[in-house]
N, C-alpha and C positions, 0 to 999 in steps of 0.2 A: 524372460518378462514375467513381471510381476506386478499386482498393482501399485507399489511404491514407485515403481519407476514411471508409472505413467504422467503424473505431475511434471516431472523433468524433462520428458519430451513434449509436453505442450509446452514449456516455459522457451524451449530452446525455437520454437517455431517463429518467436518474435524476432531473432537474431537470422534465422533462414530467409522469410520474406524480405527484411531489410537488406539482405544483401544482392538482391535485385535492382538493377540500377532504375532510378526513377519509382521506385515502391515504397510508400510509408506504411508501417505498423505499428500501433502504439495501444499498450494497455493490455489486459490478459483476463482469461476467462472469458464472462459476457459481458465486458465493457471495450470490445475490441476497435479501435477506428483504423481505418485502413482506407488509402488514400493513393490513385494511380496517376503518376502526372499526365500532362497532353502530350510531352514527347514520349513517354512509353506506351502511349497508345496510337500514336501513328507510326512506331517503330513494331506493331503486331502485338504488343502485349493482349492477350484475352484472359478471362477469368481462369480457362483451363491452365493456364500456367503457372496459377497459383500452387494447383495440386501438384503439377510436375515437380516444381521445386520443392515441395515439402515431401512427396514422394521418394525422391532422389537424396535430401539431404538425410531423412531421419535412416535410410538404408545405409547413407555412406558413412554416417556418424555413430551409428549404434549395432555395429556388426555382430556384436557380441550376445546382443540381447533381441534384434528385430532381423528377422530373415523376409518377411514380406510386409508390404505395407499398400495399402489401397486409400486413397482419399476419394470421399463423393461431397461434392459443393450443392447446399440446400439454397435455393433463392426463393421460395415461395414461403412466404410470412405464417403462414398459418403452422406449416411443417416446422419451420424453424422456434417458432414458439413452443411448439409442442416438446421437441429436442431440449429447449432450454432446462423446462420443468424437470427433466431426468437429470441434465448433467448439475444442475442446482443442488440436487439432494446429494450428487459425487462430492461437490465443493462442502456443502455442510460436513458429509462425512469424513472428510480430510480435515477439517479444523477442528472437528470433534476428537479425533486421534489424539491430540496434543494437549488436551484441555486442563490435564493434571500435572503436567511438567511444570516447574519453578526455575526462572535463572538464576538462583542463589545456588540450587543445587546440581547444575551444569557446569563442568570444568571448561567446555568447548562450544561457542558458537561456531556458526557459519558465514561465510562471504558471499555476496551475489554481485558478480561484476558484467551482467550480462549486458547493462544498459552505458559501458562507458564510450560505446559506438555514438552515441548522442550526448553524452555527459561525461567527457572523459576522466574527469577527478571524483567522481561521484561512484561509490559503493556502498549497498546495502551490508550491514552485520545484522543476521538474522539468530534470534535468541528463542528460546520454547515459550517465550511472554509477549515478544515482536517479532510479527511475519514481517516478509518484505514488501516493501509500500505499495508493490503491484497487487498484493493480495494473494499471489498464486505461490508463492513459495516460503513454506515452511522452515521449521529447524529441521524437521523427518524429512523435507524436501530435498535441503542442503544435504544431508546427511546421505541420502539414497542418490544423488548425483555425484557426489564424491566417489561413491562406491563405485559407479558407472565409469565416471572419468577422473580418474587423480590429478591429472593435470588441468582440466577445464576450470569454469567460471565460478564452481562453488568449492570454495576451499575452508578448511577446519581452520579456526582462529582461537589459539587457546587464549582463555580470561586472563589470566597471569594474577599478579598482586591486585586487588580492589583499591583504587586510587580516591575513589568516592561513590559511597554505597547510595546516596539519595539520589544524584543526579544520574549514575549509573555510569562509570567511568573505570577501566582497566587498564592496566600497563599493558598486557597482550595485545589488547584491541586496539588501543593508541599505536603501538609499536606498528603493528600491522599495517592501520588505515595510516602512516605516515608514507610507508611504503607503496603501497597501490593506490593511491590519492596523486601519484607523482610528486610526493613533498610540498604539498600544498596544503595540507590539514594536520594538523598537530594532534587534535582529540575532538572526540565529540560525544555528547549526553544523551545517552537513550531513554532516560525519561523526561527530559526537558526541551520546551519549546523556544525558551526564553534565552538558556546559557549554551552555548554551542549545539546546538540540534542538528541530527543529523542530516545529511544533503540529500539532496531530491535529484531524480534525472528527469521524468514527464511521464513516467507509468502509473502515478499512484492512483489509488482508486478514489481516496479522497483529499482536500487540503484543510487542514487547521488553521485559523487565524486568530490572533488575539484580538478582542472588542475589547478596549480601553474603557470607553464607557460604561458597559456592562460589567467588567472586573471577572470577563470569562473568555472561554473558547466558543468559535463559530465553527462547524464543521459542515463544508459542501463535499459531495459528491460528482464523480464525473458526469453522471447520465441527469444532474440538476442544470437548467439551461437559463432560470430566472436570476433576479437580483440578490444580494445578499446585502445582511447590515452593514458592512465595510465601505458599500458603495462599487463592489466590484464582483463579475460574474465569474464563473468557473475559469473560462477562458482566458481573461484578463490575471487571476488570481495564480494559473500555472506560469505565465511569464514571469511573474516574482517570485515562485517557488522553486522551479527547473532550474537543470543546468550546471547541476552540481558544487552551488553554492551554499554557505549556512548563511541564513536569514533568520536572526530571532525575531520571534512572532508569528512565523509562517511554516508550515512543515509540511509535507506529503506522508500520507501513512495509506495503511491497507485498511479495510471497514471492520475488519475485526479486531485491530489493534485497540478501537473504542471502547471495548469492553472487556479488556485485559487488564488484569491486576495491576499490571504496571504503565495504564494509559497516563503519560504525564505526571506520574505522581511527585516530581520533584516542585511541580508549579501548582499543586492542587488536585490535580487529577479528575476524575470523573464529575465530581460536584461542580467544577468549573463550567461544564457544558452548557450552553444559555441559547444555542441558534442550532437546528438541522433542518433540512426539507423533510418534508411529512412522509415523503417516500423512502428516505433514509431510515428514518423513525421504524415504518412499518416493515422496512427489510430485517432490522435488527431485532425486531417484538419483543419477543419475552426475555431475552438477554438484556436486554435494557433494563428490565424489570429485573431481574437476577442480579445484576451489579449494582445496581440503585438501592436494593436491601443491603446487598454485602458492606455498603459504604455509609450504611446508615440514613439513606435518604429516600425511603421508598416511594415516595410519589414525584422525585424529579422527572421522571420522564415524560409526565404531564405537565411540569414545570417548563420543560425545555420549550422555547418560542419554534415555530415553522413558518412558512412564508405565509400562510395564513392568517398570522398573528402580527407579522412585523415582518417589513423588506428595509426599514431605517432603523438606524442607530436609537432614534429618539422613541419610537413605537416599542423597539424591543425593551428599553430600560423601561418604559412606562407597564410593559407586560411583566417584566421582572418584579417590580415593586407589586403590581397588584397579587402577582401569585406568592410574594416573598421566597423569591429564588434564592438557594443558600450562598450563590457566588457574590451577592451583593454584600453579604456580612463576612467575608472573608478577608483577608490581607490584600492589600492592594497587589497586582499582578506585573506591574511597571514601575 
């Protein structure tokens, strides 16, 4: 057992809980949704059974690295919040480990097929600069998962010949995609939301959507329950984005992809961001400003609207015009 294996086991908990009839698990890290059906409750399912499932599955699936497992369930909100702070520090350390790697200098990406129980034709292809849409599986995690279980849901994907450097398409990736999507998807673009975007399951941390009137992207995270400038809340958008279908103009992503050097670069990238919840801005914090300086718009985070400034497209355009947001002077996105 070693620290590199921890996120691999954590991500597997998603599958293990969903294997129980009448139990539904979605999301990862600190944005988990968990539902227990009335039928399961009537049949005697209790919180203790969550621990029983996890303990037994981890021991049976990882015998080479785990010989003892204990599960503790915390139900006191104050205790949970205290533990969250420690967990988030670990999440940040994991994300920072891969910060200097680049897609161009990597010959092999990694797949993640764990959510095909929800979306049979969906798969994530994870590169150093684009983590899985759940936010929990980085390129290093995919590599570690393959080392632990060479026949599991994380497989190496040789890039092969570059077909489209701008959109992010490779011959080897397309070949793998065709086979593992049950021959429903011929290609996807790693760096575009408009041209054959990557599919989504339902575990995404955030949803990106094009706002035509603003000539840019709005981003909403799972924790935001309010209205967005395109007239849909996160829950409604999730029905549009998920299911393994390619839907140009809509995309599920992990939070840290927002500040990646490869964030939707084929469509204008980071300077196109026009709206996101205030809490998401605060979560990304200094990384937003660092990325803004890198792309030549140091004031961009302050120009990006949030729910206190606009919740309708007309209000959004008025705000962007007032602050002279760069998206308004970029080529048309549609």
